Structure formats: C-alpha cells, structure tokens
PDB file as gemmi writes it, atoms N, CA and C in Angstrom:
CRYST1    1.000    1.000    1.000  90.00  90.00  90.00 P 1                      
ATOM      1  N   MET A   1     -15.273  -6.613  -9.530  1.00  0.00           N  
ATOM      2  CA  MET A   1     -14.184  -6.040  -8.765  1.00  0.00           C  
ATOM      3  C   MET A   1     -14.492  -4.579  -8.417  1.00  0.00           C  
ATOM      4  N   GLU A   2     -15.195  -3.884  -9.291  1.00  0.00           N  
ATOM      5  CA  GLU A   2     -15.516  -2.480  -9.033  1.00  0.00           C  
ATOM      6  C   GLU A   2     -16.325  -2.315  -7.752  1.00  0.00           C  
ATOM      7  N   SER A   3     -17.262  -3.209  -7.510  1.00  0.00           N  
ATOM      8  CA  SER A   3     -18.067  -3.104  -6.285  1.00  0.00           C  
ATOM      9  C   SER A   3     -17.202  -3.318  -5.047  1.00  0.00           C  
ATOM     10  N   ARG A   4     -16.208  -4.198  -5.139  1.00  0.00           N  
ATOM     11  CA  ARG A   4     -15.295  -4.407  -4.005  1.00  0.00           C  
ATOM     12  C   ARG A   4     -14.429  -3.178  -3.766  1.00  0.00           C  
ATOM     13  N   ILE A   5     -13.985  -2.544  -4.840  1.00  0.00           N  
ATOM     14  CA  ILE A   5     -13.178  -1.328  -4.708  1.00  0.00           C  
ATOM     15  C   ILE A   5     -14.009  -0.208  -4.095  1.00  0.00           C  
ATOM     16  N   ASN A   6     -15.250  -0.086  -4.495  1.00  0.00           N  
ATOM     17  CA  ASN A   6     -16.110   0.957  -3.924  1.00  0.00           C  
ATOM     18  C   ASN A   6     -16.329   0.761  -2.429  1.00  0.00           C  
ATOM     19  N   LEU A   7     -16.251  -0.475  -1.956  1.00  0.00           N  
ATOM     20  CA  LEU A   7     -16.419  -0.741  -0.522  1.00  0.00           C  
ATOM     21  C   LEU A   7     -15.280  -0.175   0.323  1.00  0.00           C  
ATOM     22  N   ILE A   8     -14.137   0.117  -0.307  1.00  0.00           N  
ATOM     23  CA  ILE A   8     -13.019   0.738   0.421  1.00  0.00           C  
ATOM     24  C   ILE A   8     -13.508   1.999   1.124  1.00  0.00           C  
ATOM     25  N   PHE A   9     -14.344   2.766   0.440  1.00  0.00           N  
ATOM     26  CA  PHE A   9     -14.794   4.056   0.954  1.00  0.00           C  
ATOM     27  C   PHE A   9     -15.915   3.916   1.980  1.00  0.00           C  
ATOM     28  N   GLU A  10     -16.291   2.673   2.247  1.00  0.00           N  
ATOM     29  CA  GLU A  10     -17.227   2.364   3.329  1.00  0.00           C  
ATOM     30  C   GLU A  10     -16.502   1.662   4.475  1.00  0.00           C  
ATOM     31  N   GLY A  11     -15.164   1.645   4.399  1.00  0.00           N  
ATOM     32  CA  GLY A  11     -14.367   1.086   5.485  1.00  0.00           C  
ATOM     33  C   GLY A  11     -13.957  -0.363   5.324  1.00  0.00           C  
ATOM     34  N   VAL A  12     -14.195  -0.958   4.157  1.00  0.00           N  
ATOM     35  CA  VAL A  12     -13.840  -2.361   3.931  1.00  0.00           C  
ATOM     36  C   VAL A  12     -12.531  -2.418   3.136  1.00  0.00           C  
ATOM     37  N   PRO A  13     -11.447  -2.965   3.722  1.00  0.00           N  
ATOM     38  CA  PRO A  13     -10.179  -3.062   2.990  1.00  0.00           C  
ATOM     39  C   PRO A  13     -10.318  -3.934   1.741  1.00  0.00           C  
ATOM     40  N   PHE A  14      -9.545  -3.595   0.731  1.00  0.00           N  
ATOM     41  CA  PHE A  14      -9.522  -4.338  -0.528  1.00  0.00           C  
ATOM     42  C   PHE A  14      -8.153  -4.981  -0.676  1.00  0.00           C  
ATOM     43  N   LYS A  15      -8.114  -6.285  -0.902  1.00  0.00           N  
ATOM     44  CA  LYS A  15      -6.849  -6.999  -1.072  1.00  0.00           C  
ATOM     45  C   LYS A  15      -6.745  -7.495  -2.504  1.00  0.00           C  
ATOM     46  N   TRP A  16      -5.577  -7.241  -3.105  1.00  0.00           N  
ATOM     47  CA  TRP A  16      -5.314  -7.683  -4.467  1.00  0.00           C  
ATOM     48  C   TRP A  16      -3.830  -7.981  -4.583  1.00  0.00           C  
ATOM     49  N   ASP A  17      -3.500  -9.216  -4.898  1.00  0.00           N  
ATOM     50  CA  ASP A  17      -2.115  -9.650  -5.002  1.00  0.00           C  
ATOM     51  C   ASP A  17      -1.427  -9.376  -3.657  1.00  0.00           C  
ATOM     52  N   ALA A  18      -0.318  -8.660  -3.659  1.00  0.00           N  
ATOM     53  CA  ALA A  18       0.405  -8.354  -2.420  1.00  0.00           C  
ATOM     54  C   ALA A  18       0.007  -6.986  -1.874  1.00  0.00           C  
ATOM     55  N   MET A  19      -1.110  -6.458  -2.329  1.00  0.00           N  
ATOM     56  CA  MET A  19      -1.529  -5.099  -1.996  1.00  0.00           C  
ATOM     57  C   MET A  19      -2.824  -5.100  -1.188  1.00  0.00           C  
ATOM     58  N   THR A  20      -2.862  -4.199  -0.207  1.00  0.00           N  
ATOM     59  CA  THR A  20      -4.090  -3.943   0.545  1.00  0.00           C  
ATOM     60  C   THR A  20      -4.371  -2.447   0.460  1.00  0.00           C  
ATOM     61  N   ILE A  21      -5.608  -2.091   0.149  1.00  0.00           N  
ATOM     62  CA  ILE A  21      -6.004  -0.686   0.060  1.00  0.00           C  
ATOM     63  C   ILE A  21      -7.112  -0.456   1.072  1.00  0.00           C  
ATOM     64  N   ARG A  22      -6.929   0.583   1.898  1.00  0.00           N  
ATOM     65  CA  ARG A  22      -7.945   0.893   2.902  1.00  0.00           C  
ATOM     66  C   ARG A  22      -7.976   2.400   3.121  1.00  0.00           C  
ATOM     67  N   LEU A  23      -9.070   2.856   3.688  1.00  0.00           N  
ATOM     68  CA  LEU A  23      -9.230   4.267   4.013  1.00  0.00           C  
ATOM     69  C   LEU A  23      -8.955   4.444   5.495  1.00  0.00           C  
ATOM     70  N   SER A  24      -8.050   5.369   5.825  1.00  0.00           N  
ATOM     71  CA  SER A  24      -7.754   5.611   7.239  1.00  0.00           C  
ATOM     72  C   SER A  24      -8.752   6.606   7.812  1.00  0.00           C  
ATOM     73  N   SER A  25      -8.782   6.689   9.120  1.00  0.00           N  
ATOM     74  CA  SER A  25      -9.693   7.629   9.775  1.00  0.00           C  
ATOM     75  C   SER A  25      -9.273   9.078   9.532  1.00  0.00           C  
ATOM     76  N   SER A  26      -8.016   9.288   9.140  1.00  0.00           N  
ATOM     77  CA  SER A  26      -7.541  10.656   8.897  1.00  0.00           C  
ATOM     78  C   SER A  26      -7.655  11.041   7.421  1.00  0.00           C  
ATOM     79  N   GLU A  27      -8.490  10.306   6.666  1.00  0.00           N  
ATOM     80  CA  GLU A  27      -8.784  10.604   5.270  1.00  0.00           C  
ATOM     81  C   GLU A  27      -7.619  10.351   4.318  1.00  0.00           C  
ATOM     82  N   TYR A  28      -6.711   9.479   4.699  1.00  0.00           N  
ATOM     83  CA  TYR A  28      -5.690   8.998   3.777  1.00  0.00           C  
ATOM     84  C   TYR A  28      -6.196   7.721   3.140  1.00  0.00           C  
ATOM     85  N   LEU A  29      -5.944   7.559   1.858  1.00  0.00           N  
ATOM     86  CA  LEU A  29      -6.130   6.274   1.213  1.00  0.00           C  
ATOM     87  C   LEU A  29      -4.784   5.572   1.367  1.00  0.00           C  
ATOM     88  N   ILE A  30      -4.747   4.535   2.175  1.00  0.00           N  
ATOM     89  CA  ILE A  30      -3.494   3.846   2.477  1.00  0.00           C  
ATOM     90  C   ILE A  30      -3.385   2.615   1.590  1.00  0.00           C  
ATOM     91  N   VAL A  31      -2.307   2.581   0.804  1.00  0.00           N  
ATOM     92  CA  VAL A  31      -2.055   1.474  -0.114  1.00  0.00           C  
ATOM     93  C   VAL A  31      -0.793   0.773   0.373  1.00  0.00           C  
ATOM     94  N   THR A  32      -0.950  -0.448   0.855  1.00  0.00           N  
ATOM     95  CA  THR A  32       0.166  -1.198   1.437  1.00  0.00           C  
ATOM     96  C   THR A  32       0.572  -2.332   0.517  1.00  0.00           C  
ATOM     97  N   TRP A  33       1.874  -2.426   0.289  1.00  0.00           N  
ATOM     98  CA  TRP A  33       2.451  -3.548  -0.456  1.00  0.00           C  
ATOM     99  C   TRP A  33       3.194  -4.413   0.552  1.00  0.00           C  
ATOM    100  N   TRP A  34       2.810  -5.670   0.625  1.00  0.00           N  
ATOM    101  CA  TRP A  34       3.431  -6.597   1.571  1.00  0.00           C  
ATOM    102  C   TRP A  34       4.616  -7.267   0.895  1.00  0.00           C  
ATOM    103  N   THR A  35       5.826  -6.961   1.386  1.00  0.00           N  
ATOM    104  CA  THR A  35       7.030  -7.532   0.792  1.00  0.00           C  
ATOM    105  C   THR A  35       6.985  -9.055   0.876  1.00  0.00           C  
ATOM    106  N   GLN A  36       7.596  -9.693  -0.087  1.00  0.00           N  
ATOM    107  CA  GLN A  36       7.635 -11.153  -0.110  1.00  0.00           C  
ATOM    108  C   GLN A  36       8.856 -11.703   0.619  1.00  0.00           C  
ATOM    109  N   VAL A  37       9.665 -10.821   1.205  1.00  0.00           N  
ATOM    110  CA  VAL A  37      10.816 -11.254   1.999  1.00  0.00           C  
ATOM    111  C   VAL A  37      10.293 -12.058   3.186  1.00  0.00           C  
ATOM    112  N   GLN A  38      10.839 -13.248   3.389  1.00  0.00           N  
ATOM    113  CA  GLN A  38      10.338 -14.156   4.421  1.00  0.00           C  
ATOM    114  C   GLN A  38      10.905 -13.885   5.815  1.00  0.00           C  
ATOM    115  N   ASN A  39      12.167 -13.458   5.889  1.00  0.00           N  
ATOM    116  CA  ASN A  39      12.822 -13.226   7.183  1.00  0.00           C  
ATOM    117  C   ASN A  39      13.171 -11.752   7.320  1.00  0.00           C  
ATOM    118  N   PHE A  40      12.843 -11.178   8.461  1.00  0.00           N  
ATOM    119  CA  PHE A  40      13.080  -9.755   8.664  1.00  0.00           C  
ATOM    120  C   PHE A  40      14.559  -9.408   8.508  1.00  0.00           C  
ATOM    121  N   GLU A  41      15.439 -10.351   8.839  1.00  0.00           N  
ATOM    122  CA  GLU A  41      16.883 -10.113   8.708  1.00  0.00           C  
ATOM    123  C   GLU A  41      17.288  -9.862   7.254  1.00  0.00           C  
ATOM    124  N   ASP A  42      16.454 -10.318   6.308  1.00  0.00           N  
ATOM    125  CA  ASP A  42      16.759 -10.164   4.886  1.00  0.00           C  
ATOM    126  C   ASP A  42      16.167  -8.886   4.284  1.00  0.00           C  
ATOM    127  N   VAL A  43      15.465  -8.112   5.074  1.00  0.00           N  
ATOM    128  CA  VAL A  43      14.878  -6.857   4.600  1.00  0.00           C  
ATOM    129  C   VAL A  43      16.004  -5.859   4.341  1.00  0.00           C  
ATOM    130  N   SER A  44      15.909  -5.137   3.235  1.00  0.00           N  
ATOM    131  CA  SER A  44      16.912  -4.115   2.917  1.00  0.00           C  
ATOM    132  C   SER A  44      16.220  -2.933   2.236  1.00  0.00           C  
ATOM    133  N   LYS A  45      16.891  -1.799   2.242  1.00  0.00           N  
ATOM    134  CA  LYS A  45      16.338  -0.631   1.553  1.00  0.00           C  
ATOM    135  C   LYS A  45      16.247  -0.883   0.052  1.00  0.00           C  
ATOM    136  N   THR A  46      17.212  -1.625  -0.478  1.00  0.00           N  
ATOM    137  CA  THR A  46      17.187  -1.941  -1.907  1.00  0.00           C  
ATOM    138  C   THR A  46      15.938  -2.738  -2.255  1.00  0.00           C  
ATOM    139  N   LYS A  47      15.651  -3.772  -1.483  1.00  0.00           N  
ATOM    140  CA  LYS A  47      14.466  -4.598  -1.729  1.00  0.00           C  
ATOM    141  C   LYS A  47      13.191  -3.785  -1.491  1.00  0.00           C  
ATOM    142  N   ALA A  48      13.189  -2.952  -0.461  1.00  0.00           N  
ATOM    143  CA  ALA A  48      12.013  -2.121  -0.178  1.00  0.00           C  
ATOM    144  C   ALA A  48      11.753  -1.152  -1.328  1.00  0.00           C  
ATOM    145  N   MET A  49      12.805  -0.605  -1.935  1.00  0.00           N  
ATOM    146  CA  MET A  49      12.629   0.291  -3.086  1.00  0.00           C  
ATOM    147  C   MET A  49      12.062  -0.467  -4.283  1.00  0.00           C  
ATOM    148  N   GLU A  50      12.524  -1.703  -4.483  1.00  0.00           N  
ATOM    149  CA  GLU A  50      11.963  -2.533  -5.560  1.00  0.00           C  
ATOM    150  C   GLU A  50      10.475  -2.773  -5.307  1.00  0.00           C  
ATOM    151  N   ASP A  51      10.144  -3.063  -4.054  1.00  0.00           N  
ATOM    152  CA  ASP A  51       8.743  -3.285  -3.690  1.00  0.00           C  
ATOM    153  C   ASP A  51       7.914  -2.017  -3.877  1.00  0.00           C  
ATOM    154  N   LEU A  52       8.486  -0.865  -3.546  1.00  0.00           N  
ATOM    155  CA  LEU A  52       7.774   0.402  -3.725  1.00  0.00           C  
ATOM    156  C   LEU A  52       7.484   0.645  -5.211  1.00  0.00           C  
ATOM    157  N   GLU A  53       8.428   0.323  -6.064  1.00  0.00           N  
ATOM    158  CA  GLU A  53       8.206   0.468  -7.507  1.00  0.00           C  
ATOM    159  C   GLU A  53       7.113  -0.487  -7.985  1.00  0.00           C  
ATOM    160  N   SER A  54       7.109  -1.712  -7.454  1.00  0.00           N  
ATOM    161  CA  SER A  54       6.041  -2.668  -7.792  1.00  0.00           C  
ATOM    162  C   SER A  54       4.689  -2.145  -7.327  1.00  0.00           C  
ATOM    163  N   LEU A  55       4.672  -1.587  -6.126  1.00  0.00           N  
ATOM    164  CA  LEU A  55       3.441  -1.009  -5.584  1.00  0.00           C  
ATOM    165  C   LEU A  55       2.923   0.092  -6.501  1.00  0.00           C  
ATOM    166  N   LYS A  56       3.792   1.019  -6.868  1.00  0.00           N  
ATOM    167  CA  LYS A  56       3.381   2.134  -7.724  1.00  0.00           C  
ATOM    168  C   LYS A  56       2.861   1.625  -9.069  1.00  0.00           C  
ATOM    169  N   HIS A  57       3.570   0.676  -9.651  1.00  0.00           N  
ATOM    170  CA  HIS A  57       3.158   0.134 -10.946  1.00  0.00           C  
ATOM    171  C   HIS A  57       1.776  -0.514 -10.857  1.00  0.00           C  
ATOM    172  N   ASN A  58       1.597  -1.399  -9.891  1.00  0.00           N  
ATOM    173  CA  ASN A  58       0.331  -2.118  -9.753  1.00  0.00           C  
ATOM    174  C   ASN A  58      -0.817  -1.199  -9.346  1.00  0.00           C  
ATOM    175  N   PHE A  59      -0.548  -0.256  -8.463  1.00  0.00           N  
ATOM    176  CA  PHE A  59      -1.590   0.679  -8.053  1.00  0.00           C  
ATOM    177  C   PHE A  59      -2.001   1.570  -9.229  1.00  0.00           C  
ATOM    178  N   ASN A  60      -1.032   1.995 -10.028  1.00  0.00           N  
ATOM    179  CA  ASN A  60      -1.364   2.812 -11.200  1.00  0.00           C  
ATOM    180  C   ASN A  60      -2.214   2.037 -12.202  1.00  0.00           C  
ATOM    181  N   LEU A  61      -1.950   0.737 -12.349  1.00  0.00           N  
ATOM    182  CA  LEU A  61      -2.796  -0.087 -13.220  1.00  0.00           C  
ATOM    183  C   LEU A  61      -4.237  -0.095 -12.719  1.00  0.00           C  
ATOM    184  N   LEU A  62      -4.395  -0.242 -11.410  1.00  0.00           N  
ATOM    185  CA  LEU A  62      -5.746  -0.217 -10.834  1.00  0.00           C  
ATOM    186  C   LEU A  62      -6.403   1.150 -11.012  1.00  0.00           C  
ATOM    187  N   ARG A  63      -5.628   2.219 -10.809  1.00  0.00           N  
ATOM    188  CA  ARG A  63      -6.189   3.571 -10.936  1.00  0.00           C  
ATOM    189  C   ARG A  63      -6.615   3.879 -12.358  1.00  0.00           C  
ATOM    190  N   GLU A  64      -5.902   3.331 -13.344  1.00  0.00           N  
ATOM    191  CA  GLU A  64      -6.306   3.537 -14.735  1.00  0.00           C  
ATOM    192  C   GLU A  64      -7.668   2.899 -14.994  1.00  0.00           C  
ATOM    193  N   ARG A  65      -7.882   1.749 -14.408  1.00  0.00           N  
ATOM    194  CA  ARG A  65      -9.143   1.032 -14.629  1.00  0.00           C  
ATOM    195  C   ARG A  65     -10.266   1.534 -13.721  1.00  0.00           C  
ATOM    196  N   TYR A  66      -9.906   1.974 -12.507  1.00  0.00           N  
ATOM    197  CA  TYR A  66     -10.895   2.418 -11.519  1.00  0.00           C  
ATOM    198  C   TYR A  66     -10.514   3.817 -11.030  1.00  0.00           C  
ATOM    199  N   PRO A  67     -10.916   4.876 -11.723  1.00  0.00           N  
ATOM    200  CA  PRO A  67     -10.528   6.249 -11.386  1.00  0.00           C  
ATOM    201  C   PRO A  67     -10.889   6.679  -9.967  1.00  0.00           C  
ATOM    202  N   VAL A  68     -11.856   6.013  -9.328  1.00  0.00           N  
ATOM    203  CA  VAL A  68     -12.204   6.368  -7.952  1.00  0.00           C  
ATOM    204  C   VAL A  68     -10.975   6.243  -7.042  1.00  0.00           C  
ATOM    205  N   LEU A  69      -9.997   5.427  -7.435  1.00  0.00           N  
ATOM    206  CA  LEU A  69      -8.781   5.252  -6.634  1.00  0.00           C  
ATOM    207  C   LEU A  69      -7.821   6.433  -6.742  1.00  0.00           C  
ATOM    208  N   ASN A  70      -8.121   7.401  -7.602  1.00  0.00           N  
ATOM    209  CA  ASN A  70      -7.307   8.616  -7.638  1.00  0.00           C  
ATOM    210  C   ASN A  70      -7.526   9.442  -6.382  1.00  0.00           C  
ATOM    211  N   TYR A  71      -8.588   9.173  -5.686  1.00  0.00           N  
ATOM    212  CA  TYR A  71      -8.943   9.723  -4.375  1.00  0.00           C  
ATOM    213  C   TYR A  71      -8.702  11.222  -4.264  1.00  0.00           C  
ATOM    214  N   GLU A  72      -9.562  11.960  -4.902  1.00  0.00           N  
ATOM    215  CA  GLU A  72      -9.449  13.417  -4.908  1.00  0.00           C  
ATOM    216  C   GLU A  72      -9.938  14.061  -3.617  1.00  0.00           C  
ATOM    217  N   ASP A  73     -10.523  13.274  -2.705  1.00  0.00           N  
ATOM    218  CA  ASP A  73     -11.012  13.821  -1.431  1.00  0.00           C  
ATOM    219  C   ASP A  73      -9.942  13.865  -0.347  1.00  0.00           C  
ATOM    220  N   GLY A  74      -8.771  13.342  -0.623  1.00  0.00           N  
ATOM    221  CA  GLY A  74      -7.718  13.304   0.387  1.00  0.00           C  
ATOM    222  C   GLY A  74      -6.398  12.915  -0.245  1.00  0.00           C  
ATOM    223  N   ALA A  75      -5.478  12.481   0.585  1.00  0.00           N  
ATOM    224  CA  ALA A  75      -4.138  12.132   0.128  1.00  0.00           C  
ATOM    225  C   ALA A  75      -3.975  10.614   0.056  1.00  0.00           C  
ATOM    226  N   ILE A  76      -3.019  10.197  -0.757  1.00  0.00           N  
ATOM    227  CA  ILE A  76      -2.708   8.780  -0.896  1.00  0.00           C  
ATOM    228  C   ILE A  76      -1.374   8.515  -0.216  1.00  0.00           C  
ATOM    229  N   GLU A  77      -1.350   7.477   0.593  1.00  0.00           N  
ATOM    230  CA  GLU A  77      -0.144   7.076   1.319  1.00  0.00           C  
ATOM    231  C   GLU A  77       0.266   5.699   0.814  1.00  0.00           C  
ATOM    232  N   LEU A  78       1.495   5.585   0.317  1.00  0.00           N  
ATOM    233  CA  LEU A  78       2.015   4.317  -0.178  1.00  0.00           C  
ATOM    234  C   LEU A  78       2.938   3.723   0.877  1.00  0.00           C  
ATOM    235  N   VAL A  79       2.688   2.478   1.255  1.00  0.00           N  
ATOM    236  CA  VAL A  79       3.437   1.835   2.340  1.00  0.00           C  
ATOM    237  C   VAL A  79       3.996   0.510   1.846  1.00  0.00           C  
ATOM    238  N   VAL A  80       5.269   0.264   2.131  1.00  0.00           N  
ATOM    239  CA  VAL A  80       5.841  -1.067   1.946  1.00  0.00           C  
ATOM    240  C   VAL A  80       6.028  -1.626   3.347  1.00  0.00           C  
ATOM    241  N   ALA A  81       5.492  -2.823   3.576  1.00  0.00           N  
ATOM    242  CA  ALA A  81       5.517  -3.390   4.925  1.00  0.00           C  
ATOM    243  C   ALA A  81       5.935  -4.857   4.896  1.00  0.00           C  
ATOM    244  N   PHE A  82       6.437  -5.306   6.025  1.00  0.00           N  
ATOM    245  CA  PHE A  82       6.815  -6.704   6.243  1.00  0.00           C  
ATOM    246  C   PHE A  82       5.717  -7.356   7.064  1.00  0.00           C  
ATOM    247  N   ASP A  83       5.260  -8.508   6.617  1.00  0.00           N  
ATOM    248  CA  ASP A  83       4.215  -9.251   7.322  1.00  0.00           C  
ATOM    249  C   ASP A  83       4.876 -10.329   8.166  1.00  0.00           C  
ATOM    250  N   ASP A  84       4.773 -10.195   9.469  1.00  0.00           N  
ATOM    251  CA  ASP A  84       5.372 -11.159  10.395  1.00  0.00           C  
ATOM    252  C   ASP A  84       4.406 -12.318  10.620  1.00  0.00           C  
ATOM    253  N   SER A  85       4.223 -13.120   9.580  1.00  0.00           N  
ATOM    254  CA  SER A  85       3.363 -14.316   9.628  1.00  0.00           C  
ATOM    255  C   SER A  85       1.964 -14.012  10.142  1.00  0.00           C  
ATOM    256  N   GLY A  86       1.440 -12.868   9.789  1.00  0.00           N  
ATOM    257  CA  GLY A  86       0.089 -12.509  10.190  1.00  0.00           C  
ATOM    258  C   GLY A  86      -0.023 -11.962  11.596  1.00  0.00           C  
ATOM    259  N   LYS A  87       1.091 -11.896  12.331  1.00  0.00           N  
ATOM    260  CA  LYS A  87       1.055 -11.380  13.708  1.00  0.00           C  
ATOM    261  C   LYS A  87       0.970  -9.856  13.721  1.00  0.00           C  
ATOM    262  N   LEU A  88       1.780  -9.218  12.877  1.00  0.00           N  
ATOM    263  CA  LEU A  88       1.764  -7.766  12.783  1.00  0.00           C  
ATOM    264  C   LEU A  88       2.426  -7.338  11.490  1.00  0.00           C  
ATOM    265  N   GLY A  89       2.119  -6.134  11.051  1.00  0.00           N  
ATOM    266  CA  GLY A  89       2.758  -5.553   9.883  1.00  0.00           C  
ATOM    267  C   GLY A  89       3.775  -4.519  10.329  1.00  0.00           C  
ATOM    268  N   ILE A  90       4.976  -4.617   9.791  1.00  0.00           N  
ATOM    269  CA  ILE A  90       6.043  -3.689  10.152  1.00  0.00           C  
ATOM    270  C   ILE A  90       6.312  -2.796   8.943  1.00  0.00           C  
ATOM    271  N   PRO A  91       6.012  -1.489   9.049  1.00  0.00           N  
ATOM    272  CA  PRO A  91       6.280  -0.609   7.905  1.00  0.00           C  
ATOM    273  C   PRO A  91       7.781  -0.473   7.664  1.00  0.00           C  
ATOM    274  N   LEU A  92       8.178  -0.558   6.403  1.00  0.00           N  
ATOM    275  CA  LEU A  92       9.579  -0.392   6.025  1.00  0.00           C  
ATOM    276  C   LEU A  92       9.818   1.014   5.491  1.00  0.00           C  
ATOM    277  N   CYS A  93       8.865   1.504   4.693  1.00  0.00           N  
ATOM    278  CA  CYS A  93       8.931   2.881   4.205  1.00  0.00           C  
ATOM    279  C   CYS A  93       7.522   3.341   3.854  1.00  0.00           C  
ATOM    280  N   VAL A  94       7.343   4.656   3.888  1.00  0.00           N  
ATOM    281  CA  VAL A  94       6.052   5.267   3.569  1.00  0.00           C  
ATOM    282  C   VAL A  94       6.317   6.470   2.670  1.00  0.00           C  
ATOM    283  N   GLU A  95       5.543   6.576   1.592  1.00  0.00           N  
ATOM    284  CA  GLU A  95       5.631   7.738   0.712  1.00  0.00           C  
ATOM    285  C   GLU A  95       4.317   8.499   0.773  1.00  0.00           C  
ATOM    286  N   ARG A  96       4.414   9.783   1.163  1.00  0.00           N  
ATOM    287  CA  ARG A  96       3.256  10.684   1.225  1.00  0.00           C  
ATOM    288  C   ARG A  96       3.607  11.937   0.435  1.00  0.00           C  
ATOM    289  N   SER A  97       2.774  12.286  -0.500  1.00  0.00           N  
ATOM    290  CA  SER A  97       2.971  13.510  -1.297  1.00  0.00           C  
ATOM    291  C   SER A  97       4.380  13.589  -1.880  1.00  0.00           C  
ATOM    292  N   GLY A  98       4.905  12.467  -2.341  1.00  0.00           N  
ATOM    293  CA  GLY A  98       6.228  12.442  -2.950  1.00  0.00           C  
ATOM    294  C   GLY A  98       7.385  12.411  -1.979  1.00  0.00           C  
ATOM    295  N   HIS A  99       7.105  12.462  -0.677  1.00  0.00           N  
ATOM    296  CA  HIS A  99       8.159  12.432   0.342  1.00  0.00           C  
ATOM    297  C   HIS A  99       8.271  11.014   0.896  1.00  0.00           C  
ATOM    298  N   LEU A 100       9.484  10.446   0.846  1.00  0.00           N  
ATOM    299  CA  LEU A 100       9.723   9.080   1.304  1.00  0.00           C  
ATOM    300  C   LEU A 100      10.315   9.089   2.704  1.00  0.00           C  
ATOM    301  N   GLU A 101       9.696   8.342   3.599  1.00  0.00           N  
ATOM    302  CA  GLU A 101      10.165   8.226   4.979  1.00  0.00           C  
ATOM    303  C   GLU A 101      10.527   6.762   5.243  1.00  0.00           C  
ATOM    304  N   TRP A 102      11.733   6.551   5.771  1.00  0.00           N  
ATOM    305  CA  TRP A 102      12.222   5.193   6.049  1.00  0.00           C  
ATOM    306  C   TRP A 102      12.029   4.823   7.511  1.00  0.00           C  
ATOM    307  N   TYR A 103      11.741   3.555   7.747  1.00  0.00           N  
ATOM    308  CA  TYR A 103      11.611   3.031   9.103  1.00  0.00           C  
ATOM    309  C   TYR A 103      12.622   1.928   9.371  1.00  0.00           C  
ATOM    310  N   ILE A 104      13.482   1.648   8.394  1.00  0.00           N  
ATOM    311  CA  ILE A 104      14.528   0.628   8.587  1.00  0.00           C  
ATOM    312  C   ILE A 104      15.882   1.262   8.378  1.00  0.00           C  
TER     313      ILE A 104                                                      
END                                                                             
C-alpha cells in the first residue's frame, strides 16, 4: 500500500474505502470522502458533517501509518462530495486550513 500512496505525488490518485486522495496542480493534497447518500435530495449538512468526521478519522489513521500524507510541502484540503453515479462529483463542503466552506 505504501508504494500506491507514494504514487499520489506522481499524479496517480489513491482510492481507499470511500476516500480518494490526489495532488492538485495548485499543490493541495485533496482528500475526498464520497458520501454514501444515494439521492441528492437526501443530502443534508448534518450528514455531510458526519461524513467529514469520518473523513478526518480515516485520513488520520492513514497519516499515522504513512507520514508522507502529512504533506509538509503544501496544504491539505478535505472535501465531502456526492457521487452522481459516476457522472460527476458534487462538492458538499470543503475544509482548508480549519476553515469550512459549504456548497449546499
């Protein structure tokens, strides 16, 4: 798994559970948690906050095991998104440097 994680920094996204980790062109390490909500009408801020907590918990577990994910060369962006059956990802909220921005 370590070799797959190292590929993130060569532009290859890493998928684990409901999480995708990739490096953006603007030097953000973008960590996306794909909500398990099936219908967009059922999306809520409450559920998105639960998903954000799951994202933080799971990402921290990975960072403990793989310190390269602490990404000291740039900033980390945490995203909770809705997957529209693989057609597109709709961001619900984004946390950058402790600041939470809502899109719903």
